[in-house]
C-alpha positions, -999 to 999 in steps of 0.1 A, spaced: 113 -26 102 106 -63 83 114 -56 50 119 -77 20 153 -71 13 177 -99 27 146 -122 21 146 -157 3 118 -160 -14 106 -198 -35 87 -186 -63 66 -214 -76 51 -216 -114 25 -242 -123 4 -242 -152 -10 -214 -174 -4 -179 -192 0 -160 -167 36 -174 -161 46 -145 -184 38 -125 -156 60 -143 -132 93 -135 -153 85 -97 -143 77 -106 -108 108 -126 -103 128 -94 -119 109 -73 -92 117 -91 -62 154 -88 -70 158 -58 -73 141 -53 -38 171 -72 -23 153 -105 -25 172 -137 -34 145 -159 -55 146 -197 -56 124 -205 -87 105 -238 -91 87 -249 -119 62 -273 -127 61 -294 -158 29 -277 -164 46 -241 -161 74 -252 -183 44 -252 -211 46 -220 -208 76 -206 -201 114 -217 -200 136 -227 -168 163 -207 -189 141 -175 -189 136 -176 -148 175 -189 -141 184 -154 -163 160 -135 -142 163 -153 -109 201 -159 -111 195 -192 -96 195 -225 -111 161 -235 -112 147 -263 -96 115 -286 -114 124 -325 -105 123 -340 -72 149 -365 -83 176 -335 -92 211 -348 -92 220 -313 -73 206 -327 -42 231 -356 -28 204 -369 -2 174 -366 -27 151 -346 -10 153 -306 -24 117 -306 -11 133 -309 25 166 -287 15 147 -255 -8 118 -252 17 139 -254 47 158 -223 37 128 -199 26 117 -171 45 85 -176 21 66 -197 -8 49 -179 -34 25 -198 -56 26 -173 -89 5 -185 -110 -13 -211 -89 -38 -228 -109 -69 -241 -107 -58 -278 -104 -26 -269 -79 -54 -253 -57 -71 -287 -50 -40 -305 -50 -27 -284 -19 -64 -288 -3 -58 -325 -7 -22 -323 2 -14 -341 -25 23 -343 -33 31 -359 -69 57 -335 -76 84 -315 -68 66 -280 -58 36 -295 -43 57 -320 -18 75 -285 -6 42 -265 2 34 -297 22 66 -300 35 76 -265 43 74 -262 83 40 -237 88 50 -220 115 79 -207 99 77 -204 64 43 -190 52 25 -199 17 13 -170 -4 -11 -178 -28 -16 -156 -64 -46 -177 -82 -43 -173 -119 -77 -194 -144 -106 -188 -162 -132 -166 -149 -158 -198 -151 -128 -221 -133 -127 -192 -107 -164 -187 -99 -169 -228 -95 -180 -235 -62 -154 -261 -59 -127 -234 -65 -143 -212 -39 -143 -238 -12 -105 -246 -20 -99 -206 -14 -119 -209 16 -102 -242 25 -60 -224 20 -70 -198 38 -86 -213 67 -48 -237 68 -31 -206 73 -22 -194 37 -20 -160 25 -45 -153 -4 -36 -126 -27 -68 -125 -45 -70 -122 -85 -77 -91 -111 -106 -88 -136 -106 -84 -174 -96 -96 -205 -82 -134 -204 -61 -149 -229 -89 -175 -237 -110 -140 -253 -136 -137 -226 -136 -112 -199 -144 -113 -160 -123 -126 -126 -97 -147 -124 -66 -131 -141 -37 -131 -119 -28 -97 -103 1 -78 -119 41 -83 -111 38 -47 -93 5 -53 -73 19 -89 -61 51 -73 -54 31 -47 -30 12 -76 -10 47 -93 -7 60 -60 8 31 -56 30 35 -89 42 70 -88 55 57 -55 72 50 -59 110 8 -56 112 15 -29 144 -21 -12 134 -38 -47 127 -77 -42 133 -71 -1 134 -90 23 111 -68 50 99 -84 79 78 -59 100 57 -64 133 39 -37 138 12 -23 162 -14 -41 197 -22 -72 212 -24 -86 233 -52 -107 261 -48 -130 279 -77 -125 313 -92 -144 306 -124 -155 268 -141 -118 273 -155 -95 288 -130 -87 287 -96 -61 289 -66 -44 258 -51 -4 246 -39 23 225 -50 9 198 -29 18 167 -50 0 140 -22 31 115 -18 39 117 15 0 110 22 -3 83 1 25 68 14 11 72 50 -20 52 35 0 26 23 23 24 53 -7 21 73 -23 -6 51 7 -27 52 10 -23 87 -28 -38 92 -54 -11 93 -83 -8 72 -76 27 60 -97 54 40 -75 77 22 -95 110 11 -76 124 -19 -75 159 -32 -70 168 -67 -40 149 -74 -29 117 -102 -14 91 -78 -20 56 -79 -46 44 -51 -23 20 -26 -32 -13 -25 -65 -23 -1 -66 12 7 -102 27 -1 -99 61 -17 -126 92 -16 -120 118 -40 -125 159 -34 -113 191 -45 -121 218 -22 -113 220 14 -153 219 25 -154 187 -1 -124 175 21 -138 182 53 -172 163 48 -156 128 35 -136 132 65 -161 137 87 -180 107 72 -146 86 72 -137 92 113 -164 83 134 -150 46 133 -115 54 132 -89 50 151 -68 74 135 -64 103 118 -36 120 97 -43 153 84 -13 154 59 -35 172 28 -20 210 23 -56 225 27 -61 261 13 -68 286 39 -86 307 17 -115 305 -8 -133 327 -35 -166 341 -18 -189 332 -47 -174 313 -77 -181 331 -110 -203 310 -134 -185 318 -166 -147 326 -170 -137 358 -160 -120 380 -189 -99 409 -194 -119 440 -198 -90 459 -215 -86 484 -188 -58 467 -172 -72 462 -143 -75 430 -119 -107 419 -107 -116 421 -72 -122 389 -55 -134 382 -20 -121 358 2 -134 339 31 -115 315 51 -117 276 47 -128 255 76 -97 240 96 -104 206 89 -78 194 118 -86 215 145 -126 202 139 -116 166 139 -96 175 169 -115 193 193 -148 165 185 -156 139 210 -137 109 204 -106 128 197 -114 143 232 -117 112 250 -89 94 235 -103 69 212 -89 87 179 -55 97 177 -52 126 154 -16 140 139 -10 169 122 17 183 94 31 218 88 46 231 60 65 260 66 85 283 48 109 296 81 111 290 116 94 256 111 104 243 149 85 273 165 56 270 142 50 236 147 52 238 184 27 267 185 7 245 161 2 212 180 -5 233 211 -31 255 193 -46 222 171 -45 206 209 -32 175 192 -6 148 207 18 145 174 26 171 149 48 163 120 72 192 103 85 187 68 120 203 72 127 224 37 108 240 15 117 217 -14 97 188 -5 65 192 -27 65 166 -51 97 150 -42 105 114 -37 123 120 -5 122 143 29 129 151 64 108 148 89 102 168 124 82 152 156 65 173 177 53 165 203 42 168 246 83 160 257 100 176 225 111 176 189 131 149 171 137 142 136 135 113 113 166 117 89 159 121 48 147 90 33 125 82 7 84 88 15 77 54 17 106 46 42 94 80 66 56 67 63 67 36 78 84 50 107 57 77 106 33 47 113 53 26 140 58 65 159 19 65 160 13 27 168 40 31 195 21 63 215 -9 47 209 -1 16 227 17 36 252 -12 58 264 -39 24 269 
């Protein structure tokens, strides 16, 4: 697994108020286990001090090509050869133009030009006024940078320091961190389309109350993020949870099992992988009361008739694309007892190649988990780890099985 821990990142700062976000990004990268070497342009030093960035990175900041710490007077060579990646955050419109033109009149642009392109990737996080961002020259430069092999992290939208509102803001530090982490993951699902269901469903009794379960959706959201990190185009069909949508993932919100089925069926016709992580209610009230069901003083509980909900996983797995091998289906099982026996039976009953069992009853709402992989060859455990780590391992397992089947 290509995690960012242990990677050496050169963090380049150019002129812009967004330099304040670079401070938090630097801190976050260090917490992830990266070593961060900060290089600043003279314009960047008008917005944030080298002392601040040194304190956050734990390393002396570079700003001059003629730094006397380099006996050969070649910091642009020495620093770039040590890097696993160069990340420009913020990257101003002016600096973007310099990159496109191949200009190299100070240390940071020299480093970008002198870096071994096949070994040291360039990641660019633009930051500028909305009109500067929309200008045809900037858009041409962005397209040329991409054509030259740079990875563009995009921009945010919202209020800007100038008082205007629109596109061009630098991404938030957490967004950039997720993009850097994703960049270093192996692209085992590149070009694939993945659909993931996550969270509980909610079956209404009346306008106020309903039937649901303890699923937090964390495992499904982690799988959606891991699949996107692996290069897939991901659609996440989410029940009622309050989790943030993973970067780059298309989210469809639903409540009931029938809504989840409809959204899933709309998404899977073009998909290569379907991962049914959601804890779907098996039953629903036959009728939803128009008004809140009130006590009548008799002490008697209301009588509620139930109907069986559709089986989303079985419905998708029995479809033509799944049956002819074009759609790889993965199910999840949460059991209170006899997990192995129930998981094996469920996999055979659903007719799917892989069933994943949650080991232990206390996984709902937790940040870690332990998984059981059940396929035609037998049973194997994935040891306890964070749900995101397990999600990456599961994505790798799915990719390997898909490759082996073709």
